[in-house]
C-alpha positions as CSV (number, residue, x, y, z in Angstrom):
1,M,9.7,-14.3,6.0
2,S,11.1,-17.7,5.5
3,K,9.2,-19.9,3.1
4,Y,10.3,-23.0,5.1
5,R,8.6,-21.9,8.4
6,T,5.2,-23.3,7.2
7,S,4.2,-25.0,4.0
8,S,1.1,-22.8,3.7
9,Y,3.1,-19.6,3.2
10,A,2.8,-18.3,-0.4
11,F,4.3,-14.7,-0.6
12,T,4.4,-11.3,1.0
13,V,2.6,-8.1,-0.3
14,F,4.6,-4.9,0.5
15,N,2.9,-1.6,1.1
16,P,-0.6,-3.0,0.5
17,N,-2.4,0.1,1.9
18,N,-0.6,2.5,-0.5
19,K,-2.0,1.6,-4.0
20,D,0.7,3.5,-5.8
21,K,3.6,1.7,-4.1
22,A,2.0,-1.7,-3.5
23,E,4.0,-4.7,-4.6
24,G,2.4,-8.1,-4.9
25,L,-1.2,-6.9,-4.8
26,D,-1.9,-8.1,-8.3
27,E,-0.6,-11.6,-7.5
28,L,-2.9,-11.7,-4.5
29,K,-5.9,-10.8,-6.7
30,K,-5.0,-13.4,-9.2
31,L,-4.6,-16.1,-6.5
32,R,-7.9,-15.3,-5.0
33,K,-9.6,-15.3,-8.3
34,T,-8.0,-18.7,-9.2
35,I,-9.0,-20.2,-5.8
36,A,-12.6,-19.0,-6.2
37,Y,-12.8,-20.5,-9.7
38,T,-11.4,-23.9,-8.6
39,N,-13.6,-24.0,-5.6
40,K,-16.6,-23.2,-7.8
41,L,-15.8,-26.1,-10.1
42,G,-15.5,-28.4,-7.1
43,L,-12.0,-29.5,-7.9
44,T,-10.5,-28.4,-4.6
45,N,-11.6,-26.6,-1.4
46,H,-9.0,-24.0,-0.5
47,Y,-8.9,-20.5,1.0
48,V,-6.4,-17.6,1.1
49,K,-5.6,-15.9,4.4
50,C,-3.7,-12.6,4.8
51,Q,-1.9,-11.9,8.0
52,G,-0.7,-8.3,8.7
53,R,2.8,-7.5,10.0
54,W,3.9,-4.3,11.7
55,G,7.1,-3.6,9.8
56,K,9.9,-1.3,10.9
57,K,9.0,2.3,12.0
58,N,5.3,1.7,11.7
59,P,3.6,4.7,13.5
60,N,0.5,2.6,14.2
61,Y,2.5,0.2,16.4
62,N,3.1,2.9,19.1
63,R,-0.6,3.8,19.2
64,R,-1.8,0.2,19.4
65,T,0.6,-1.0,22.1
66,G,1.2,2.2,24.1
67,K,5.0,1.8,23.9
68,K,7.1,4.8,23.1
69,N,10.2,3.1,21.7
70,P,9.4,-0.4,20.8
71,N,12.3,-2.8,20.0
72,Y,11.4,-4.1,16.6
73,N,12.9,-7.6,17.1
74,R,11.3,-8.2,20.5
75,R,7.7,-7.2,20.0
76,T,5.0,-8.9,22.0
77,I,2.4,-8.5,19.2
78,P,4.0,-9.8,16.0
79,F,0.8,-9.5,13.8
80,C,-1.6,-6.7,13.4
81,P,-4.9,-5.8,11.6
82,L,-4.5,-5.5,7.9
83,R,-5.4,-1.8,7.9
84,H,-2.3,-1.0,10.1
85,A,0.1,-3.4,8.4
86,V,3.1,-2.5,6.3
87,K,3.3,-6.0,5.0
88,W,0.8,-8.8,4.4
89,D,1.9,-12.4,4.5
90,V,-0.3,-14.5,2.2
91,Y,-1.1,-18.1,3.3
92,F,-2.9,-20.7,1.2
93,Y,-4.9,-23.4,3.1
94,R,-6.9,-26.5,2.3
95,M,-10.2,-26.9,4.1
């Protein structure tokens, strides 16, 4: 995902539901812990949002949409629940 699409985008976590192959999950935990600490001190007021993406060949996409052969680039539902996601996009917002 392009970093220039929104200034709130931080990074992407790959394979978040597979603990053995997850990439970026440690960075997400560190970011959440840092934000919680700075919010507690009253220095800033931010929050972290995770948005799930289907990813290519995700079997949950067919079940969710009812389509047999979805075209990956022309999906009508670009985001999904985190439990079905292959990738999580992490966003960092100020309240």
